[in-house]
N, C-alpha and C positions, 0 to 999 in steps of 0.2 A: 975593158973600152964598153963592154955593154953595160956593167953595172954602174959606171960613172957617167955615162949617158943617161942613163933610167935615173939616178939620183938628181942630176941636174935639171932634166926636163920635169919630173914630180915637183920638185922645188921651185921651179919658175911657175908653174900652173897649181898652185896651192888651191886657189878658189874652185877650179875645177874639179881637181882631187878630191877636195872636202865635200862638194855637191854630191859626187858620185858614190863616195864612200857613205856619207848619211843616208841617200836615198837605199843603198843597199843594207844599211846596218838595219833602218826601221823596216825594211821588208823582212829580212831575215830574222829579225826579234818577233815579229807578229806571228811568222811561219812557226817559230819555235814554241810560243806561248800556246798558239791554236792546237798545234801537236800534242804538247803536254796536257792540255785540259782535256784533249779527245781522248787520251790515254786513260785520264783520271776518271772521265765519264764511263769508260769501257770497263774500268776496275770496280767502281761504284755499282755498275750494274751487276758486274759478277758476284760483288759481295752482297747485293740485295737478293741473290738469285741462290747463291751459295748454300745459305741457310735453309732455304726452301727446298731445294732439290739434291744436295750434296754436292760435295767437291769433285767425288768421283763419278757423279752422274752425267753422262754425253747426250742421252735422250730419255725422253720419258714416254712411256705408253699409257693412254688414257680413254675412257669412253666419253664421247661426244655426247652432251646433255640432251635429251629429247624435249623439244619444244611442245608445250602443252596445249590440248587442243582448244578449239572454239569454246568459249564459256568455263574453261578449266583454270582454276588459279592454283598457288601453291597449297598443301593440304595443311589443315591444322594439326597441333600438337595435342596429343591426348596421352594424359596421365591416368592410369587405373589405381584405384584406392580398394581396397576392401572393406567390408562394413566395421571390422574391428580396428581399422587403421585409424590413427592419430588420437588425441586427447581434447575431449569436448569440455568445455568450460562449465563451471558449477551452474551457471544459470541457463546451460543449454544452448545459448545462443550462437556461439561459434565453435568450429572445429579446428585444432591444429593439425596441419599435413604437411608432411615431405616426403618427396619422391624424386627421382632422377630417371631420365632415359638417356640411352646411348644411340644416336642415330647418324645416318649419314651426314656429313657436311653441307651447309647450304652451296647451289651449285654444283654439287659432284655428283657423278653418277658409278654405279659399280658395275663389275662383270666377271666373268668366272674365273675363278683362280687358276684354272688348267691354262690359262694364256701363257702364265709365266713359263712353263716349259716348253711352249711354242717359241719364247721371245729367246730363251737361253739355247735352242737348238740352231738359231740363224747364224750362218758363217759371220765371223768378224766380232761376235759377242763376246766380251772377256767375263762378263758378270752380268748379273740382273738380280733384283730384289723386288718384291711386291708388298705395297703398303695399304692400309684402307683407312682413309680420312674420316673421322667421326666428331659429332660435337655433341658432348654430354649437357642436356638441360637439365637445370634443376629446379625443382618448385618448391617454395617453402613460404609458408604465411597460414592466416586464418580464413577460413570461408565459413559463410553460414551454415548452421547445422539443421537439418542433414546435409553432407557434403554431396553434390553430384548429382547424378540422376538415380534412377532405379537400379542401375548397375553398379552405382558407385564411381562413376568415371567422371573426370575433370577434363573437359574439351577446352583448349587455348583456341579462341578463333583465328583464322587465316587473316592476312592483310587484308583491310578492305570490309570484312564482315562486321566489324564493330561487337560490341558484348561487353560485358564485364560481371562483375559478382558484387551486388549491392550490399553493404554491411560488412564486407571481407577486405583484408589487406594481406596481401603476398609479393613476393619477389620472384623474379624468374632470372636465372643467371645461367650464362653459357661457358662451358670449357672445351676448347679444342683438343682433341685426342687423336693420336696417330698409333695405329697397329702395324708394328714392325717386326720383321724377321729378327730375332734376337741373335742369330748367328751371322747375320749380315752386317757387318759395320765397314765395308770398304765402298759400297756404294748405297745410295738412299739418303734420307734427313739424319740419320745417326752418324754419317761419315763427315759431319759437317758441324760437329760438335764436340766439346771436351768435357769430361768430367770436373764438376766443382767440389761436389762433396758426395761421399759414400761412394757407389760403382755406377757404373751402366748396365745395361743388359747384355746378357752371354747366353749361350746356346742352352744351358741347363735351366733359363728361366721358361722355356716354352712350355706351356698349359699353367703357368703359376700367374696367380693375381697379385703381380708385382708392376710397379710404375715408376718411370724416371720423369721427374718434372723439370720444366724449364726454370732457371735459378731466380729470375724476375718473378715468373708467376708464382714459386713457392714462397718468395718473400711477402710478395703482396697478399697472399693468402694465409700467411703466418705457419706454413708448412716446413716441417725439416725431416732428414733422415730418419726412418722410426716409426713416423707417423702414418696414419692410415687417409684414404681420400675416398669418397663413394664415386663410383662411375656406372651409372646404369644399373644402380640397386646393389652394385657388388662394392665390398669393401677392398680397396688395394693397398698393398704395404708400399710407401715410399722409400726406394732403396738408393736413391742417388738424386741428384740435381746437375744439370748440364748447363753451358753456354755456348753460343756460337763461337766458332775458331775465328770469325772476323769481328773486329772491334766495332765496326760500322754496320752489323745487322743483328736482328734477334733470331732465335731459333724460329723452326717450321711449326712448332706446336707447344702447346701449354704443356700436355703429357704424351708419354710415348709408353706402351703397354705392348705384351707380345701378341703377335698378329693372330695366333689360333684363339687366344682369350678374348679380344677384340670381336671377331668374328661371330664366339659363342655369346657373348653378352648382349650384342647388338643384334642377335638373330640374323646375320648375314653370314651363315655357313659357307665356306668355299667361294666367298666374295672379296674382290680387291676392287681398290679404287685408281690405283696407279702403279706402275712398274718401272722402276728406275734402271737403264741399261748403260752398261759401260762398255766402250767400243775396246777392240784390242790396241788401237792407235788412233790419234787424231784425224789422219789423212784417211781412214775407213768410215768416219761419222755419214758422210754422204751415201755411200753403198749400203751400210747397215740399216740407214733410214728407210732406204729404197726396198731393200729385203723384208723389213717387218712390216713395211706398208702391205707388201705382196702376202705374207704369210698371214696377218692380222688385217684383213680389209674391213673387219667391222671395229676396228679402233681406231684412234688417231695418235700419230706418233710426231714428237716435237724435239727439236733440237734445243741447244742451249740458244741459238741465235733466234729461233721460234719465241722461245719463252722470255728473250730479253725484249723482244717487240710487244710483249705485253706490259712491260714496266711503264707505268704513266706517273702521274705526279709531276713535280719540278725536275726531277730526274729526267722523264722523259722528254721535257721541253728542253733542258739542257743538251741532251743527245741530240735532237733535232736540230737546235740551235748550231751547236758545233758541226754537225754534219754538212749542214746545209749554208746557213750565212758564213760561218767560220771559214769555211774551205773556200768559197768562192770570193770573200775577201782576201784572204791570203794569196789566192792565185791574181786576183787583180792588182794587188800592191806588189806582188814580185813581178809581174809584167811591166807595172810601170816603172819600177827601178830597173829593169834590165834595158827598157826602152830609153830611159833617160842616161843611162850608161853608154847605151850604143850611139845615140845622138850627141852626147856630149864629145864623145869618141871622135865620131865622123866630123864634128864641128871643128874639134882641136886639129884633125888631120889637113882641113881645109885651109885653116889659119897658117898651117906650115907648109904650104904650098912650094915657098922658095927652100926652105930648109931640106926637104925630103928630094925637090929635085937637085939641089947642090950635091946632096949624098949620093945620088945616082950618078950624077956626072963625075964624081971622083970615084967610082967604082962599086958602090955600096948595091948588092944584087938585091931584087925584089925579095926575096926569101929573107935577107938579114932586115929589110925594112919592116916587112910584115911581123917578124919576131920581135922587134924593137916595139912597135906599137902594141902588140900582143902583151909584151913583159909590162909595159907601163899599166895596161888595163889590168891585167891579172894581179898586179901589186895594189893598184885600187880597190880591186873586188876583196883582195885578202885584207885590207885595212876595214874594208866596210863589214867584211864578215867577222873580225875581233871585236869590232864595236856593237854588231849586232848580237855576238855571243853574250858581251857583258849586258846589254839592255834586255835581251831573253832571259838571263838568268835573274836580273833582277825584277822582271815581269813575272816570272813565274814563283818566286819568292815572296811577291806581295801576293799571289793569289792562295799560295800555303799559308802565309800569315792571315789572311781574311778567313779561310777554312770554312768556306760557304756550307751550310748544312743543306741538302736537297731532299726532299720527302719523296718516297717511292711506293707507288701500289701495285701490287703485282696479282698473280692469280689468286681467284677466291679460296676461300676455307682457311684463312690463315688465323695466327693466334690474334685472340683479343680477349683480354680479360673484363670483367666487370658484368654487371645486369645488362642483359639485351633490353632493347626497348620494348616495351609493353604498353597497351591500352587502345584496344582495337587495333593491334598488330600483332605480328607474328614474332617470337624470339628469334626465329631464323631469318632475321633482316640480313639482306646481302652485306656479308662481311669480307673484306679483302685484306691481304696479307701487307700492312702498312708500316712502314720504318723509317727511319732519317739516316741518311747516309753522308759523311763528312767527304767533301770533294778536295783531294788533293791532285796537284799537277806534279806528276813525278819527273825527274830528270834522268833520262837515258841516255847510253851511248848513242842510240839511233838519233836522238834530237840533236845532240852535238854533232853527229857525221852529217846531217842533214843540212845543217848551218854551214859548216864549211865546204860541202859540196855544192851548195847554192852559191855560196861568195866564190869558188872556183869557177865554176860553170857561167855565173855572170860576168865575171872578168874575161874568161875565154871567148864567150860570145860576142861581146863589145871589142874586143882586141882583135878577134878573126875579121869581123866586119871592117873596122876601121884599118886594120893591115891591109885587107883586101883593096879598100879605097886608097890606101898611100901607094901601093904597088902600082896602081893604073897611072900615076904620076909619071910624066917625061922631063928630061934635064931641060928641053926647050922650054917649059913653062917657067921653070926658076928664072931662066934668061929674060923671058918677056916680062915676069913680075919685076926684077931688077930695073929693066929699061925703063 
């Protein structure tokens, strides 16, 4: 009897059923698409940070950079050449010089390596590894002879200082270098890469002048396994090339060398720039951060959420758009759909005064009438949910087919190939980790469950209110409407 009556009533009010189902379908489809895109943006942020901080990194410990004092600016870069260095032209007008120095990357500060032991001793820390972020600045070209000043130095001016070398021509290029613990591959930047050629660093490489290069950088520089590369005036043997484990991100650096060698060549003995920390469980990240901050008051501790907040570019804009406009738009449309379903249900109950009054007169209970109205609304909600699922899947498929590419700019000191800007400026112009990430909207079980849940909730809500309104009708009202 229930299903027969249900089918007849829905068939008799096709227009109302279609309007309620269509409104519910559009709202559910929008919620599905926004939820899927939001998940895609979070995945894109994770991909952008993964290559820089490592897949096993939950927190990072670093030194907050100190602001320069009044009148102070970024220092210039000084290359030192001996009197016998270089080759002088036959006419004695120019001297060919080539040199490189390994120095802390732009915007980075170093701190004592003993901090690593303190970080490892904090409760809840499963693993920790220190890194030293450096930049290799190479000078190659011709200068008027005699080169430099009395001491044979060549000073590159800081930004804004101006200057130059009349009659000379030279190139200044930079390569990002990261000193890592060769034995630590579970946490830190090397945990987010895979070997393309050769091999990666291992514990036996400590103290050895060996390097692992980013595969794209090696290709652009024409380097291969077995070649050598000059870093800070030291020849390093290339033992392997690596690429990011994420197809949508680049690696954190152009080159990776053993930490102890990086400290020695750069003159930063017992200094590190970052410590990657892995917590024992995701639920402990908050407490581990608090304990690290208490144990290391002079350092700043950041979680992946904090690092994600530093991501800018179109990826950051998309994240803000989804979290703000997308969320509120979904809520507004969903509320409107629920309201339409409730109003149409109440209007339908009002038009069926004679019907419900007569049913109560022949013995139908309030509970049965409420259940009948709720059943009708639930079916309308499920129909809208089914249509919404189809529309949602179509919308998500369109987003994935377009596959928009988002630019991301994150923490300073990232890989950047090619010559740095020069000409009255410093080759240490502020560089940031920039990459492009393809946005995909994944279809997850949570998205499908959300759609079905909203359909059921909308139907039950409209049915409950409409059924309550129907249960208030009295048999006498039906007799008066007949009369």
